[in-house]
N, C-alpha and C positions, 0 to 999 in steps of 0.2 A: 302569835307562829306565823300569819299569815304577811303581818310586815316582814319580819325575819326572815321571811324565802323570797318576798318581793326585793328587798335590799339584796341579799344575796345573788336574783337573778340579774338585777341590776347593775350589780358587781359584775360578778360574773360575765355578762354581756357585754363592759367596759373592758377588760380583763384580755376577752376574744378578741376586741378591735383593735386595744395595743399591740397585741401577740401579731393577729392579720398586717399589721402595718410595718411590723420588725419584717416579720416573716418576708411580705411583699420587698421590702428595702433590702433584705439580702440576698434575694434572690435576683436582684434588680443588680446587686457591684457582682454576683456570682458569671452573670452573663456579658456585664463591660469586661470583667477579666478575662474571661473566657478570649473574648471578642479579642482584644488585645495579646492574646496569645495563641493568635491561629496559627496553623501549620505553617512555618516558613515555605514550604515546599509548594502546597498549593496558594500561597498567597505570590508566588512567583507566576503562576502556572496561570491567575488572573490578570496580574499584571500585562504578561508576556503579550506581545502582538498575535493577531490568530494566525492559523499554521498555515502557510501558500503552497502549494505543489501545483505542477502541470500538468499529472494523468495519472489515471489510474489504471490497474494491471486487473485482469479477472482470466482467470486460471481453469475454462470452462469445462465443467463435466457435470452429470446428470443434476448434481445438487445444485448446483446453480445455474440452470438453464434459462430461468430468467431475473437478471438482476436490478437490485430496484437499490434504488442510495439517493443520498444526496450529496454525495461527492462536491458536486459544483460550489458548496459552502466553504472547501477547501482551496477553489481557482481551478477544482480539474475543469478542466474543456475537451480532453484527448482521454480516448481509451485504448488501451494498448492492449490487446487478446492473445492469450499466449497461443493459443493453435485453433485452427478451425474441423481439424480433423487429428484424431488420437487414435496409438493403437490400431489402423486403421477402420474408424468406425470416424464419418463425416457428418456435418452439423450443418452443414449450406445445401441448399437444394439443387438440384442434378450435379453432384459430384460422383464420378465415380466409386463404386464401390459398397461397402456397407451402410446405410442411412440408417443415423441415429433413431431411437422409439421416437423420440421427439425433438423436433428444432426451436432454437431460442425464435422469440419475434425480435427480427431483423427489424422492423421496420417502426417497431415502439423504439427499441433499442437507438437507433439512427437518430430521432427527436428527442432523445435527451439531452440535455443539457451538456452532461458529463462527457457525452460522445458527440459533440461537434466536430472533430476530425476522431478518425481510428487508424489506428495501425491496424493492420488482418495480420495475424499469426496464421501459419499454413502449417503443411502437415508433421506431426510429431511423435516422441513415444513418449510414454510415464516411466520405460528403464532405459535411463540414459544409457548403459551398455549398448541396448539392443538399437537404441537407437544409431550411436555412433558403426554399427556394425554394418547396418543398414542406408547409411548417407546418403549413397547412391539413388537409391528407391525413394526414398523421401524428396527427395530433389524436385523428381519427375513427380510424383503427387502433386508438391506444393508447384510447381509450375501450372500442373492442370487445374488445382484452384484457385490461383491467380487471376485466372480467365472467367471465373464462372462470375456472374454477374450479381451485385448487392446492392440494397438500398444504404448503406451503408457512404459514411462522406471518407471515402479512405485516403489518406496521406503517408501512406506508406506501408512497406510488408514488412512480418519479421518471420524470419527460418529458425525455431522453434530450436536448434540442437544446442545447446549448453554448452560451452568451449571453458577451458581452464589449461592450463601447462603440462597437467596429467596424462594428456589425451596424445600420445606419440607420434598419432599418424592425424594428427591437426588439419597440417598444412595440406592435406591434399583436399580440405574444404574448399581452399580458395577458388581454385579456376572451376570447382563446380556450382561455387553462387553467382555464375556468368550467365546461369539461364534461367536466374527467376527475376522481377520488374525491381526497377528501382520506383523512389528510396527505399533500401534496403536495410535491415538490421540484425544485429546479431547480440545475443545475450553473454556473458565473459566472469567469471570469477576468480576467487584462486584457493582452490581448497589446500594446496599446498604449504603455503603462505609462503610463498616464493621470494614474494615482495613486490613492491609499486613496478619498481624501473624493470626486473628480468621482465615482468609479467609484459608489460610496452615495449618490451625488443621485442620476444616468442610473436606478439601480435602482428608484427613492425614486419616480420619476414616472411609474414605467408598472408595477410587479409587484405582484399584488394583497397583500393585506396578509396573506391564511391560504396563503402559499406560500413553504418556506422554503428556505435558501440553503446548495449546497455549494461554498465557496469552491476554487480548484485552488491551489495555491502556487505552483506554477511554479519551484520549485527542482530539481525532475528534470532539466528543459529550460536552467536555467542564467540562467533570466528575472529570477531576485531571491533573495536570499537568505533563511532561514528567518526572521531579525528583521523582514525586510521585510514578508515574508508574514504573521507577527504583526501589525505593523501595522497591513493590510491586515482581518486581521478582528475587530483591536480597534476601530475605527472603522466595519466595518460591524455589528456588533454595540452599539454603542453608538448604531446608527441602528435598528435592525431588532429587536432585545433578543437576548440569546446564545440563548437556546432557536431561536430561528429562523437562526441561524449554525452550520455546521459548516465543520469544513478534511478536503479532501481530500489527504495528505502524498504526494507523488510517491517513489517507494521504486526508481526507476530512475536512470539515469542517460546522458549521452552515453557512445556507446562509440567508440572509435577508428576513423577508416574508415566509423563512418557507421552509426546503425541506434541501440541502446539494449542496455545491459547495467543488473545488476540490483545497485540500489546496495549499499556493502559497509555491515555494522557500524557501521565508522568514521564512517560517513558521515551514517546514518540515527539514530546517539542522540544525534547536537548537534540534530539538524535536530526530529525529536519531542519534546527535551526542550523546544525552545522554545514550542509549543504548550502548555505545561501548562494547567489549565483549561480547553481546548477539547475537544469530541468529535471525535475524530478518524480519519480512515480511510484505509487505506493502499493506492496504488494502484500497480499491482494484487497478490492473490495468488496465483493461478494462474501469473503471467507471471512475477513478479518476486521470489516471496516463499517459498522456498524449505525443507524440514525443517529444513537445517543454517542458514543463516541465521537462520532465528527462532528457532533454542536460542540461537545467540551471541547475540541481540538480548535474549532472557526470561533468559539466566543458568543456570547448571548444576541450579538446586534444582529437584525432583521431578521432573525431567524425562523419565523412564523411567515417572512415575504420568500424563502431561500427554502423551502420544504422542511423545515425543522419543527 
């Protein structure tokens, strides 16, 4: 009986070893097959060159008073601040009127690698209709803001009144812009989808020749595909000169149930690739581009050296 049990145990151990070897070999085969059947989209993303942009947009609000990011990994060296006063609340020390409860740390922001140059947004409104109705007052408020000293490396100014051809009275903005310093930029979009040629002609009829254009691509709100947005940029550049035209790439997408979510790397990479050759600014860094997404867009190279 003891011999029989011992033989059975030996046979059991031998069978177990054979079973384990077969199981391990099977697992290796499955793993190899899985590797060969890698998702094609993920494979393309890994093989595609790192995403590069010129700058990051910051829509300053109380939730993003202290922007922190590693956007320099995408090549960003310029910061476009949408506004430094909104709805009568000022975020610059020394400004007239109502001061924000807390200010951004402008000294720290000025030292960030993604803010080597800053285009300073002036006075705006969250509500577009209210902004258009009070454009002269916003110009005056903006003129005073532009005169304030800051530690930022100012490369230009941005008047944050978004324009499109649905604004029938937009032409009166042209002469009012003369009160603001240069270099000066505005943002343009096409909510009515009038087309690139019509939009370009409309702008040329009133926009001062020394004011630059940030074209909002509309991809984030599914207004158009990136290839169509690129056509708009090409048409605008042909009329106004490429040095006067830059693209704001929307780094968000509609969220199911309402609102917006950050775009994924799989959504952003092909979008940005279409704009190759143009100066591109991502909207916006603090709300939609966290460190993990930036690292996925930029690739693994030198992640530790670049704050990844």
